[in-house]
Every structure is written in C-alpha cells, then in structure tokens.
All heavy atoms as TSV, in Angstrom:
chain	resi	resn	atom	element	x	y	z
A	1	MET	N	N	-69.112	-68.940	3.675
A	1	MET	CA	C	-70.278	-69.069	4.517
A	1	MET	C	C	-69.966	-70.057	5.623
A	1	MET	O	O	-69.344	-71.072	5.405
A	1	MET	CB	C	-71.456	-69.558	3.679
A	1	MET	CG	C	-72.676	-69.761	4.495
A	1	MET	SD	S	-74.130	-70.207	3.516
A	1	MET	CE	C	-73.625	-71.692	2.716
A	2	THR	N	N	-70.407	-69.720	6.818
A	2	THR	CA	C	-70.189	-70.628	7.929
A	2	THR	C	C	-71.405	-71.510	8.099
A	2	THR	O	O	-72.530	-71.091	7.878
A	2	THR	CB	C	-69.954	-69.854	9.241
A	2	THR	OG1	O	-71.092	-69.068	9.513
A	2	THR	CG2	C	-68.716	-68.981	9.136
A	3	GLN	N	N	-71.167	-72.739	8.496
A	3	GLN	CA	C	-72.272	-73.637	8.789
A	3	GLN	C	C	-72.256	-73.908	10.279
A	3	GLN	O	O	-71.212	-74.128	10.872
A	3	GLN	CB	C	-72.128	-74.939	8.022
A	3	GLN	CG	C	-72.311	-74.751	6.543
A	3	GLN	CD	C	-72.327	-76.074	5.811
A	3	GLN	OE1	O	-72.102	-77.121	6.398
A	3	GLN	NE2	N	-72.596	-76.017	4.537
A	4	GLN	N	N	-73.441	-73.896	10.875
A	4	GLN	CA	C	-73.551	-74.129	12.296
A	4	GLN	C	C	-74.025	-75.550	12.539
A	4	GLN	O	O	-74.776	-76.107	11.761
A	4	GLN	CB	C	-74.513	-73.134	12.921
A	4	GLN	CG	C	-74.002	-71.710	12.788
A	4	GLN	CD	C	-74.905	-70.720	13.478
A	4	GLN	OE1	O	-75.937	-71.075	14.023
A	4	GLN	NE2	N	-74.504	-69.485	13.461
A	5	ALA	N	N	-73.559	-76.117	13.633
A	5	ALA	CA	C	-73.917	-77.492	13.970
A	5	ALA	C	C	-75.385	-77.567	14.362
A	5	ALA	O	O	-75.979	-76.593	14.808
A	5	ALA	CB	C	-73.046	-77.987	15.123
A	6	GLU	N	N	-75.968	-78.732	14.149
A	6	GLU	CA	C	-77.356	-78.949	14.555
A	6	GLU	C	C	-77.490	-78.695	16.049
A	6	GLU	O	O	-76.656	-79.095	16.839
A	6	GLU	CB	C	-77.774	-80.394	14.258
A	6	GLU	CG	C	-77.953	-80.681	12.796
A	6	GLU	CD	C	-79.154	-79.976	12.190
A	6	GLU	OE1	O	-80.178	-79.876	12.866
A	6	GLU	OE2	O	-79.035	-79.521	11.047
A	7	GLY	N	N	-78.562	-78.027	16.421
A	7	GLY	CA	C	-78.830	-77.791	17.828
A	7	GLY	C	C	-78.098	-76.580	18.394
A	7	GLY	O	O	-78.311	-76.219	19.530
A	8	SER	N	N	-77.213	-75.959	17.622
A	8	SER	CA	C	-76.515	-74.790	18.127
A	8	SER	C	C	-77.424	-73.573	17.974
A	8	SER	O	O	-78.273	-73.527	17.089
A	8	SER	CB	C	-75.203	-74.571	17.372
A	8	SER	OG	O	-75.460	-74.237	16.031
A	9	PRO	N	N	-77.245	-72.573	18.829
A	9	PRO	CA	C	-78.105	-71.396	18.707
A	9	PRO	C	C	-77.850	-70.682	17.379
A	9	PRO	O	O	-76.719	-70.539	16.949
A	9	PRO	CB	C	-77.694	-70.533	19.889
A	9	PRO	CG	C	-76.433	-71.080	20.404
A	9	PRO	CD	C	-76.306	-72.483	19.899
A	10	GLN	N	N	-78.923	-70.259	16.744
A	10	GLN	CA	C	-78.816	-69.582	15.460
A	10	GLN	C	C	-78.675	-68.079	15.692
A	10	GLN	O	O	-79.386	-67.516	16.511
A	10	GLN	CB	C	-80.068	-69.849	14.617
A	10	GLN	CG	C	-80.247	-71.287	14.231
A	10	GLN	CD	C	-79.198	-71.749	13.241
A	10	GLN	OE1	O	-78.849	-71.026	12.336
A	10	GLN	NE2	N	-78.691	-72.932	13.441
A	11	ILE	N	N	-77.781	-67.458	14.973
A	11	ILE	CA	C	-77.691	-66.008	15.043
A	11	ILE	C	C	-78.735	-65.432	14.104
A	11	ILE	O	O	-79.139	-66.072	13.142
A	11	ILE	CB	C	-76.276	-65.490	14.691
A	11	ILE	CG1	C	-75.898	-65.829	13.250
A	11	ILE	CG2	C	-75.250	-66.022	15.661
A	11	ILE	CD1	C	-74.624	-65.173	12.785
A	12	THR	N	N	-79.169	-64.225	14.397
A	12	THR	CA	C	-80.181	-63.601	13.550
A	12	THR	C	C	-79.545	-63.183	12.228
A	12	THR	O	O	-78.329	-63.050	12.111
A	12	THR	CB	C	-80.784	-62.363	14.226
A	12	THR	OG1	O	-79.776	-61.366	14.363
A	12	THR	CG2	C	-81.385	-62.711	15.583
A	13	LEU	N	N	-80.387	-62.972	11.249
A	13	LEU	CA	C	-79.904	-62.536	9.952
A	13	LEU	C	C	-79.236	-61.169	10.079
A	13	LEU	O	O	-78.223	-60.892	9.439
A	13	LEU	CB	C	-81.053	-62.499	8.952
A	13	LEU	CG	C	-80.684	-62.339	7.493
A	13	LEU	CD1	C	-79.699	-63.418	7.043
A	13	LEU	CD2	C	-81.920	-62.375	6.627
A	14	HIS	N	N	-79.775	-60.315	10.935
A	14	HIS	CA	C	-79.179	-58.993	11.168
A	14	HIS	C	C	-77.769	-59.130	11.733
A	14	HIS	O	O	-76.846	-58.434	11.295
A	14	HIS	CB	C	-80.066	-58.185	12.113
A	14	HIS	CG	C	-79.550	-56.813	12.366
A	14	HIS	ND1	N	-78.722	-56.512	13.408
A	14	HIS	CD2	C	-79.727	-55.659	11.674
A	14	HIS	CE1	C	-78.411	-55.236	13.374
A	14	HIS	NE2	N	-79.014	-54.687	12.325
A	15	GLU	N	N	-77.593	-60.016	12.711
A	15	GLU	CA	C	-76.263	-60.246	13.284
A	15	GLU	C	C	-75.290	-60.773	12.234
A	15	GLU	O	O	-74.135	-60.350	12.178
A	15	GLU	CB	C	-76.345	-61.224	14.453
A	15	GLU	CG	C	-77.061	-60.671	15.661
A	15	GLU	CD	C	-77.371	-61.748	16.696
A	15	GLU	OE1	O	-77.475	-62.939	16.331
A	15	GLU	OE2	O	-77.527	-61.374	17.865
A	16	ARG	N	N	-75.759	-61.689	11.400
A	16	ARG	CA	C	-74.894	-62.255	10.356
A	16	ARG	C	C	-74.508	-61.193	9.340
A	16	ARG	O	O	-73.358	-61.124	8.912
A	16	ARG	CB	C	-75.589	-63.434	9.673
A	16	ARG	CG	C	-74.737	-64.120	8.646
A	16	ARG	CD	C	-73.484	-64.709	9.267
A	16	ARG	NE	N	-72.708	-65.344	8.223
A	16	ARG	CZ	C	-71.396	-65.212	8.088
A	16	ARG	NH1	N	-70.709	-64.510	8.957
A	16	ARG	NH2	N	-70.766	-65.815	7.112
A	17	LEU	N	N	-75.450	-60.346	8.962
A	17	LEU	CA	C	-75.150	-59.270	8.029
A	17	LEU	C	C	-74.103	-58.331	8.626
A	17	LEU	O	O	-73.159	-57.923	7.935
A	17	LEU	CB	C	-76.424	-58.500	7.676
A	17	LEU	CG	C	-76.268	-57.337	6.703
A	17	LEU	CD1	C	-75.651	-57.799	5.395
A	17	LEU	CD2	C	-77.600	-56.683	6.459
A	18	SER	N	N	-74.247	-58.025	9.905
A	18	SER	CA	C	-73.254	-57.179	10.576
A	18	SER	C	C	-71.879	-57.830	10.558
A	18	SER	O	O	-70.870	-57.156	10.337
A	18	SER	CB	C	-73.674	-56.899	12.019
A	18	SER	OG	O	-74.820	-56.097	12.043
A	19	GLN	N	N	-71.835	-59.143	10.798
A	19	GLN	CA	C	-70.553	-59.857	10.743
A	19	GLN	C	C	-69.914	-59.745	9.369
A	19	GLN	O	O	-68.714	-59.526	9.251
A	19	GLN	CB	C	-70.744	-61.338	11.078
A	19	GLN	CG	C	-71.015	-61.643	12.514
A	19	GLN	CD	C	-71.268	-63.139	12.729
A	19	GLN	OE1	O	-71.446	-63.891	11.769
A	19	GLN	NE2	N	-71.310	-63.545	13.981
A	20	LEU	N	N	-70.723	-59.913	8.322
A	20	LEU	CA	C	-70.197	-59.856	6.967
A	20	LEU	C	C	-69.720	-58.456	6.604
A	20	LEU	O	O	-68.686	-58.288	5.946
A	20	LEU	CB	C	-71.248	-60.329	5.967
A	20	LEU	CG	C	-71.600	-61.816	6.026
A	20	LEU	CD1	C	-72.804	-62.101	5.146
A	20	LEU	CD2	C	-70.418	-62.664	5.611
A	21	LEU	N	N	-70.477	-57.442	7.005
A	21	LEU	CA	C	-70.114	-56.071	6.661
A	21	LEU	C	C	-68.956	-55.534	7.483
A	21	LEU	O	O	-68.149	-54.747	6.979
A	21	LEU	CB	C	-71.331	-55.151	6.809
A	21	LEU	CG	C	-72.464	-55.385	5.824
A	21	LEU	CD1	C	-73.652	-54.511	6.179
A	21	LEU	CD2	C	-72.013	-55.131	4.397
A	22	ASP	N	N	-68.875	-55.943	8.738
A	22	ASP	CA	C	-67.857	-55.405	9.641
A	22	ASP	C	C	-66.695	-56.354	9.863
A	22	ASP	O	O	-65.834	-56.096	10.696
A	22	ASP	CB	C	-68.485	-55.066	11.002
A	22	ASP	CG	C	-69.609	-54.042	10.875
A	22	ASP	OD1	O	-69.550	-53.237	9.922
A	22	ASP	OD2	O	-70.522	-54.058	11.700
A	23	GLY	N	N	-66.674	-57.466	9.136
A	23	GLY	CA	C	-65.639	-58.474	9.331
A	23	GLY	C	C	-64.253	-57.978	8.978
A	23	GLY	O	O	-64.081	-56.900	8.403
A	24	PRO	N	N	-63.262	-58.773	9.317
A	24	PRO	CA	C	-61.875	-58.372	9.083
A	24	PRO	C	C	-61.530	-58.239	7.596
A	24	PRO	O	O	-60.722	-57.403	7.224
A	24	PRO	CB	C	-61.055	-59.481	9.730
A	24	PRO	CG	C	-61.977	-60.644	9.823
A	24	PRO	CD	C	-63.369	-60.083	9.913
A	25	ALA	N	N	-62.149	-59.042	6.768
A	25	ALA	CA	C	-61.878	-58.976	5.333
A	25	ALA	C	C	-63.160	-58.586	4.612
A	25	ALA	O	O	-64.064	-59.403	4.474
A	25	ALA	CB	C	-61.382	-60.327	4.835
A	26	PRO	N	N	-63.268	-57.351	4.178
A	26	PRO	CA	C	-64.500	-56.942	3.494
A	26	PRO	C	C	-64.689	-57.715	2.198
A	26	PRO	O	O	-63.735	-58.002	1.491
A	26	PRO	CB	C	-64.284	-55.455	3.214
A	26	PRO	CG	C	-62.834	-55.217	3.339
A	26	PRO	CD	C	-62.273	-56.296	4.208
A	27	LEU	N	N	-65.930	-58.076	1.949
A	27	LEU	CA	C	-66.263	-58.819	0.734
A	27	LEU	C	C	-66.612	-57.840	-0.375
A	27	LEU	O	O	-67.180	-56.777	-0.122
A	27	LEU	CB	C	-67.461	-59.733	0.998
A	27	LEU	CG	C	-67.296	-60.805	2.067
A	27	LEU	CD1	C	-68.621	-61.516	2.298
A	27	LEU	CD2	C	-66.239	-61.799	1.663
A	28	ASP	N	N	-66.284	-58.213	-1.611
A	28	ASP	CA	C	-66.740	-57.381	-2.714
A	28	ASP	C	C	-68.252	-57.575	-2.868
A	28	ASP	O	O	-68.845	-58.454	-2.244
A	28	ASP	CB	C	-65.983	-57.678	-4.010
A	28	ASP	CG	C	-66.227	-59.082	-4.552
A	28	ASP	OD1	O	-67.245	-59.711	-4.209
A	28	ASP	OD2	O	-65.392	-59.548	-5.345
A	29	LYS	N	N	-68.877	-56.763	-3.682
A	29	LYS	CA	C	-70.344	-56.799	-3.795
A	29	LYS	C	C	-70.860	-58.159	-4.234
A	29	LYS	O	O	-71.829	-58.668	-3.685
A	29	LYS	CB	C	-70.821	-55.723	-4.768
A	29	LYS	CG	C	-70.694	-54.336	-4.231
A	29	LYS	CD	C	-71.183	-53.322	-5.244
A	29	LYS	CE	C	-70.954	-51.921	-4.732
A	29	LYS	NZ	N	-71.371	-50.913	-5.706
A	30	ARG	N	N	-70.215	-58.757	-5.226
A	30	ARG	CA	C	-70.678	-60.065	-5.707
A	30	ARG	C	C	-70.546	-61.130	-4.624
A	30	ARG	O	O	-71.454	-61.939	-4.443
A	30	ARG	CB	C	-69.889	-60.493	-6.937
A	30	ARG	CG	C	-70.331	-59.831	-8.190
A	30	ARG	CD	C	-69.670	-60.532	-9.374
A	30	ARG	NE	N	-69.990	-59.891	-10.608
A	30	ARG	CZ	C	-71.044	-60.193	-11.356
A	30	ARG	NH1	N	-71.874	-61.120	-10.973
A	30	ARG	NH2	N	-71.260	-59.554	-12.484
A	31	ALA	N	N	-69.436	-61.129	-3.916
A	31	ALA	CA	C	-69.241	-62.118	-2.857
A	31	ALA	C	C	-70.250	-61.911	-1.732
A	31	ALA	O	O	-70.805	-62.874	-1.203
A	31	ALA	CB	C	-67.815	-62.049	-2.317
A	32	LEU	N	N	-70.482	-60.662	-1.360
A	32	LEU	CA	C	-71.448	-60.365	-0.304
A	32	LEU	C	C	-72.845	-60.817	-0.702
A	32	LEU	O	O	-73.533	-61.497	0.061
A	32	LEU	CB	C	-71.446	-58.867	0.015
A	32	LEU	CG	C	-72.442	-58.407	1.074
A	32	LEU	CD1	C	-72.189	-59.091	2.407
A	32	LEU	CD2	C	-72.391	-56.900	1.220
A	33	LEU	N	N	-73.271	-60.461	-1.906
A	33	LEU	CA	C	-74.599	-60.860	-2.367
A	33	LEU	C	C	-74.717	-62.378	-2.492
A	33	LEU	O	O	-75.747	-62.959	-2.137
A	33	LEU	CB	C	-74.933	-60.192	-3.696
A	33	LEU	CG	C	-75.184	-58.691	-3.611
A	33	LEU	CD1	C	-75.342	-58.109	-5.005
A	33	LEU	CD2	C	-76.376	-58.384	-2.748
A	34	GLY	N	N	-73.682	-63.035	-2.981
A	34	GLY	CA	C	-73.700	-64.489	-3.093
A	34	GLY	C	C	-73.809	-65.159	-1.736
A	34	GLY	O	O	-74.578	-66.115	-1.552
A	35	THR	N	N	-73.063	-64.638	-0.764
A	35	THR	CA	C	-73.103	-65.190	0.592
A	35	THR	C	C	-74.469	-64.976	1.218
A	35	THR	O	O	-75.047	-65.889	1.821
A	35	THR	CB	C	-72.009	-64.545	1.465
A	35	THR	OG1	O	-70.739	-64.834	0.885
A	35	THR	CG2	C	-72.035	-65.079	2.883
A	36	LEU	N	N	-75.011	-63.768	1.073
A	36	LEU	CA	C	-76.340	-63.485	1.624
A	36	LEU	C	C	-77.412	-64.349	0.978
A	36	LEU	O	O	-78.288	-64.882	1.672
A	36	LEU	CB	C	-76.688	-62.006	1.449
A	36	LEU	CG	C	-75.922	-61.036	2.326
A	36	LEU	CD1	C	-76.269	-59.607	1.948
A	36	LEU	CD2	C	-76.228	-61.293	3.791
A	37	HIS	N	N	-77.346	-64.512	-0.326
A	37	HIS	CA	C	-78.326	-65.343	-1.028
A	37	HIS	C	C	-78.280	-66.780	-0.505
A	37	HIS	O	O	-79.312	-67.386	-0.221
A	37	HIS	CB	C	-78.066	-65.308	-2.539
A	37	HIS	CG	C	-79.044	-66.124	-3.308
A	37	HIS	ND1	N	-78.801	-67.419	-3.669
A	37	HIS	CD2	C	-80.290	-65.822	-3.751
A	37	HIS	CE1	C	-79.846	-67.887	-4.314
A	37	HIS	NE2	N	-80.764	-66.945	-4.388
A	38	ALA	N	N	-77.076	-67.325	-0.367
A	38	ALA	CA	C	-76.932	-68.702	0.116
A	38	ALA	C	C	-77.464	-68.850	1.540
A	38	ALA	O	O	-78.161	-69.822	1.853
A	38	ALA	CB	C	-75.472	-69.133	0.052
A	39	GLU	N	N	-77.166	-67.899	2.395
A	39	GLU	CA	C	-77.608	-68.002	3.782
A	39	GLU	C	C	-79.118	-67.824	3.911
A	39	GLU	O	O	-79.767	-68.528	4.681
A	39	GLU	CB	C	-76.856	-67.002	4.651
A	39	GLU	CG	C	-75.398	-67.407	4.778
A	39	GLU	CD	C	-74.688	-66.707	5.909
A	39	GLU	OE1	O	-75.345	-66.184	6.825
A	39	GLU	OE2	O	-73.447	-66.717	5.875
A	40	ILE	N	N	-79.697	-66.906	3.157
A	40	ILE	CA	C	-81.148	-66.709	3.206
A	40	ILE	C	C	-81.860	-67.936	2.659
A	40	ILE	O	O	-82.857	-68.397	3.228
A	40	ILE	CB	C	-81.551	-65.428	2.451
A	40	ILE	CG1	C	-81.081	-64.214	3.248
A	40	ILE	CG2	C	-83.049	-65.377	2.206
A	40	ILE	CD1	C	-81.184	-62.901	2.513
A	41	THR	N	N	-81.338	-68.504	1.581
A	41	THR	CA	C	-81.925	-69.721	1.015
A	41	THR	C	C	-81.876	-70.855	2.026
A	41	THR	O	O	-82.851	-71.598	2.191
A	41	THR	CB	C	-81.187	-70.114	-0.280
A	41	THR	OG1	O	-81.307	-69.030	-1.214
A	41	THR	CG2	C	-81.749	-71.378	-0.885
A	42	GLN	N	N	-80.758	-70.989	2.720
A	42	GLN	CA	C	-80.620	-72.041	3.731
A	42	GLN	C	C	-81.616	-71.833	4.878
A	42	GLN	O	O	-82.265	-72.776	5.328
A	42	GLN	CB	C	-79.189	-72.057	4.265
A	42	GLN	CG	C	-78.910	-73.165	5.246
A	42	GLN	CD	C	-77.490	-73.099	5.774
A	42	GLN	OE1	O	-76.997	-72.036	6.127
A	42	GLN	NE2	N	-76.826	-74.240	5.803
A	43	ARG	N	N	-81.764	-70.596	5.334
A	43	ARG	CA	C	-82.716	-70.300	6.412
A	43	ARG	C	C	-84.151	-70.568	5.962
A	43	ARG	O	O	-84.955	-71.103	6.724
A	43	ARG	CB	C	-82.577	-68.848	6.869
A	43	ARG	CG	C	-81.318	-68.595	7.663
A	43	ARG	CD	C	-81.122	-67.115	7.912
A	43	ARG	NE	N	-79.864	-66.840	8.553
A	43	ARG	CZ	C	-79.730	-66.582	9.862
A	43	ARG	NH1	N	-80.787	-66.546	10.628
A	43	ARG	NH2	N	-78.542	-66.357	10.365
A	44	GLU	N	N	-84.481	-70.200	4.732
A	44	GLU	CA	C	-85.827	-70.461	4.205
A	44	GLU	C	C	-86.094	-71.963	4.133
A	44	GLU	O	O	-87.185	-72.415	4.470
A	44	GLU	CB	C	-85.988	-69.846	2.820
A	44	GLU	CG	C	-86.122	-68.350	2.828
A	44	GLU	CD	C	-86.204	-67.768	1.424
A	44	GLU	OE1	O	-85.772	-68.431	0.459
A	44	GLU	OE2	O	-86.700	-66.648	1.312
A	45	ALA	N	N	-85.105	-72.725	3.706
A	45	ALA	CA	C	-85.280	-74.178	3.608
A	45	ALA	C	C	-85.504	-74.782	4.992
A	45	ALA	O	O	-86.365	-75.655	5.157
A	45	ALA	CB	C	-84.059	-74.815	2.944
A	46	ARG	N	N	-84.752	-74.322	5.997
A	46	ARG	CA	C	-84.951	-74.833	7.368
A	46	ARG	C	C	-86.334	-74.474	7.885
A	46	ARG	O	O	-87.006	-75.290	8.510
A	46	ARG	CB	C	-83.875	-74.284	8.300
A	46	ARG	CG	C	-82.556	-75.021	8.227
A	46	ARG	CD	C	-81.660	-74.717	9.406
A	46	ARG	NE	N	-81.449	-73.310	9.620
A	46	ARG	CZ	C	-80.388	-72.618	9.236
A	46	ARG	NH1	N	-79.418	-73.219	8.593
A	46	ARG	NH2	N	-80.280	-71.336	9.495
A	47	ALA	N	N	-86.782	-73.250	7.628
A	47	ALA	CA	C	-88.113	-72.828	8.083
A	47	ALA	C	C	-89.205	-73.630	7.384
A	47	ALA	O	O	-90.176	-74.053	8.018
A	47	ALA	CB	C	-88.305	-71.329	7.832
A	48	TYR	N	N	-89.047	-73.857	6.088
A	48	TYR	CA	C	-90.018	-74.640	5.317
A	48	TYR	C	C	-90.081	-76.070	5.854
A	48	TYR	O	O	-91.161	-76.617	6.072
A	48	TYR	CB	C	-89.603	-74.623	3.841
A	48	TYR	CG	C	-90.544	-75.361	2.924
A	48	TYR	CD1	C	-91.728	-74.766	2.510
A	48	TYR	CD2	C	-90.232	-76.625	2.452
A	48	TYR	CE1	C	-92.593	-75.428	1.647
A	48	TYR	CE2	C	-91.085	-77.295	1.591
A	48	TYR	CZ	C	-92.261	-76.700	1.197
A	48	TYR	OH	O	-93.104	-77.355	0.359
A	49	THR	N	N	-88.924	-76.661	6.091
A	49	THR	CA	C	-88.862	-78.024	6.619
A	49	THR	C	C	-89.497	-78.099	8.004
A	49	THR	O	O	-90.246	-79.031	8.297
A	49	THR	CB	C	-87.404	-78.521	6.675
A	49	THR	OG1	O	-86.867	-78.483	5.354
A	49	THR	CG2	C	-87.300	-79.920	7.228
A	50	ALA	N	N	-89.208	-77.119	8.836
A	50	ALA	CA	C	-89.787	-77.102	10.183
A	50	ALA	C	C	-91.303	-77.017	10.115
A	50	ALA	O	O	-92.006	-77.679	10.881
A	50	ALA	CB	C	-89.221	-75.931	10.982
A	51	GLY	N	N	-91.824	-76.226	9.176
A	51	GLY	CA	C	-93.278	-76.124	9.016
A	51	GLY	C	C	-93.892	-77.448	8.608
A	51	GLY	O	O	-94.937	-77.850	9.116
A	52	TRP	N	N	-93.240	-78.150	7.672
A	52	TRP	CA	C	-93.749	-79.459	7.255
A	52	TRP	C	C	-93.668	-80.458	8.400
A	52	TRP	O	O	-94.581	-81.260	8.598
A	52	TRP	CB	C	-92.989	-79.989	6.044
A	52	TRP	CG	C	-93.572	-79.496	4.764
A	52	TRP	CD1	C	-93.051	-78.548	3.953
A	52	TRP	CD2	C	-94.803	-79.910	4.170
A	52	TRP	NE1	N	-93.879	-78.334	2.877
A	52	TRP	CE2	C	-94.961	-79.157	2.983
A	52	TRP	CE3	C	-95.785	-80.815	4.512
A	52	TRP	CZ2	C	-96.064	-79.313	2.145
A	52	TRP	CZ3	C	-96.881	-80.960	3.679
A	52	TRP	CH2	C	-97.013	-80.220	2.519
A	53	ASN	N	N	-92.592	-80.420	9.163
A	53	ASN	CA	C	-92.461	-81.335	10.297
A	53	ASN	C	C	-93.565	-81.084	11.318
A	53	ASN	O	O	-94.137	-82.026	11.874
A	53	ASN	CB	C	-91.089	-81.198	10.954
A	53	ASN	CG	C	-89.989	-81.785	10.098
A	53	ASN	OD1	O	-90.231	-82.586	9.206
A	53	ASN	ND2	N	-88.771	-81.371	10.360
A	54	ASP	N	N	-93.886	-79.811	11.578
A	54	ASP	CA	C	-94.966	-79.477	12.500
A	54	ASP	C	C	-96.303	-79.992	11.971
A	54	ASP	O	O	-97.110	-80.536	12.718
A	54	ASP	CB	C	-95.052	-77.965	12.719
A	54	ASP	CG	C	-93.882	-77.413	13.519
A	54	ASP	OD1	O	-93.138	-78.217	14.134
A	54	ASP	OD2	O	-93.699	-76.194	13.517
A	55	ALA	N	N	-96.540	-79.820	10.667
A	55	ALA	CA	C	-97.810	-80.262	10.072
A	55	ALA	C	C	-97.944	-81.778	10.147
A	55	ALA	O	O	-99.014	-82.298	10.469
A	55	ALA	CB	C	-97.887	-79.789	8.619
A	56	VAL	N	N	-96.869	-82.502	9.883
A	56	VAL	CA	C	-96.916	-83.969	9.941
A	56	VAL	C	C	-97.155	-84.425	11.371
A	56	VAL	O	O	-97.952	-85.355	11.620
A	56	VAL	CB	C	-95.616	-84.578	9.377
A	56	VAL	CG1	C	-95.521	-86.064	9.675
A	56	VAL	CG2	C	-95.526	-84.333	7.870
A	57	SER	N	N	-96.536	-83.765	12.331
A	57	SER	CA	C	-96.765	-84.111	13.745
A	57	SER	C	C	-98.220	-83.916	14.133
A	57	SER	O	O	-98.801	-84.741	14.847
A	57	SER	CB	C	-95.875	-83.241	14.656
A	57	SER	OG	O	-94.534	-83.553	14.438
A	58	GLU	N	N	-98.816	-82.835	13.652
A	58	GLU	CA	C	-100.219	-82.581	13.944
A	58	GLU	C	C	-101.122	-83.650	13.326
A	58	GLU	O	O	-102.089	-84.093	13.940
A	58	GLU	CB	C	-100.635	-81.184	13.443
A	58	GLU	CG	C	-100.073	-80.051	14.249
A	58	GLU	CD	C	-100.596	-80.045	15.681
A	58	GLU	OE1	O	-101.804	-80.287	15.887
A	58	GLU	OE2	O	-99.784	-79.792	16.586
A	59	LEU	N	N	-100.818	-84.066	12.103
A	59	LEU	CA	C	-101.612	-85.099	11.461
A	59	LEU	C	C	-101.519	-86.443	12.204
A	59	LEU	O	O	-102.504	-87.158	12.315
A	59	LEU	CB	C	-101.150	-85.307	10.013
A	59	LEU	CG	C	-101.574	-84.237	9.014
A	59	LEU	CD1	C	-100.927	-84.486	7.662
A	59	LEU	CD2	C	-103.093	-84.222	8.880
A	60	ARG	N	N	-100.362	-86.746	12.725
A	60	ARG	CA	C	-100.187	-88.014	13.462
A	60	ARG	C	C	-100.979	-88.008	14.752
A	60	ARG	O	O	-101.420	-89.049	15.220
A	60	ARG	CB	C	-98.705	-88.245	13.752
A	60	ARG	CG	C	-97.936	-88.611	12.522
A	60	ARG	CD	C	-96.492	-88.904	12.828
A	60	ARG	NE	N	-95.776	-89.221	11.598
A	60	ARG	CZ	C	-94.498	-89.038	11.401
A	60	ARG	NH1	N	-93.753	-88.543	12.370
A	60	ARG	NH2	N	-93.931	-89.353	10.271
A	61	ARG	N	N	-101.148	-86.834	15.353
A	61	ARG	CA	C	-101.899	-86.725	16.601
A	61	ARG	C	C	-103.394	-86.856	16.373
A	61	ARG	O	O	-104.125	-87.254	17.259
A	61	ARG	CB	C	-101.619	-85.386	17.277
A	61	ARG	CG	C	-100.233	-85.273	17.810
A	61	ARG	CD	C	-100.050	-83.956	18.503
A	61	ARG	NE	N	-98.620	-83.675	18.603
A	61	ARG	CZ	C	-98.102	-82.504	18.761
A	61	ARG	NH1	N	-98.884	-81.437	18.858
A	61	ARG	NH2	N	-96.812	-82.331	18.835
A	62	ALA	N	N	-103.830	-86.510	15.181
A	62	ALA	CA	C	-105.276	-86.489	14.895
A	62	ALA	C	C	-105.828	-87.886	14.721
A	62	ALA	O	O	-105.261	-88.863	14.560
A	62	ALA	CB	C	-105.548	-85.680	13.637
C-alpha cells in the first residue's frame, strides 16, 4: 500500500482500484482484498476525523 504525504492530492478509490488491477505485478485475491481493506479503512478514518474536526470548529465559533 502506498502512503501519500499530507496535503498531497488524493486519488479516488476508483483510480486506486484501477492501479491495483492494472499494475505491473498482479496481486493475488488475498493480497488485493487486504490492500483494499487497508486503504478503505484509512480513507474512512480520515473522513471521520475530518468530520469531527469540522464539528469542533463549529462549536468553537458558537
């Protein structure tokens, strides 16, 4: 799994899936599913954190 630096543009999940499926070294099913699970979990965690950060910012303004 690749990790992107903070502030770098994020590729879409569709683009990442295409990279994994069409990459130079095809992954076996377990590796593909493991990679997808890790990346989706990471994206969900970032989205969850961003939502909490937005909510805290709103509370500070009130």
